[in-house]
N, C-alpha and C positions, 0 to 999 in steps of 0.2 A: 504494500500500500504506500503510495506517495503522500506525504504530509506536506502541506504548504501553509505559510503564514505571511501576512502582510504586516509589516512593522512601520509605524508612522511616527515621525518626530517633527513637531512643528514648534519652532522657537519664534518665528516671525509672523505676526498677525497684522492685517491691514488696519483694523479698527480697535485693537486692544493693545495693552502693554505687552511688549515682547518678553519672552521667557528666556531662560538661559540653559536649562538642563535637559530639555526634551530630546534633542538630537543625541546627546550623550546617552540618555536612557535607551533610545531606539538602537543605537550602536551596540550597547551592552546586551540588550535583549536579543538582537540578531546573533551575536556571538554565542549566547547561551542556548538558543534554539537550534542553531545550525548543526551542532554535533552533540552526541551523547557523551557521558563522562569517560567512556572508553575510546573516544575518538571516532566512532562509527557515525555515518551520516544520520541526521535526524530530520529536521524540517528544511524544506526548500524555502528560503526567505526572500521576499521582495521588500526592499526598504524604500520609503519615501521620506526625504528630508527637505525641510523648507530652505536650506542653504543651497540645495541643488536644483530646486524647481519650485514653482508656485503650486503648493498642494491645495487643490480645491476639492469640493465634494465629488465633482465629475471625474477628476484625476484618480481619486481614491477608489471610487466605484468601479471605474474601468480597470484599474489594477486588480481589484478583488475579482472581478468577472474573469479576467484573463488568467488568474492564478488558480481558481477552483475549477 
């Protein structure tokens, strides 16, 4: 069975105060989910970070649809 995860880290918002740790949390979560404790593959992760793209609802939805 192939397991998939979409991990989203949004630090930069258009109409709210920007945050500072969400992308770090997303990077840590991806690292945690990608491999089991013995190094074997676990989840196939797709990561969306606000520093790399404008993460909108449609971008996230499209990524989820392509992942599952």
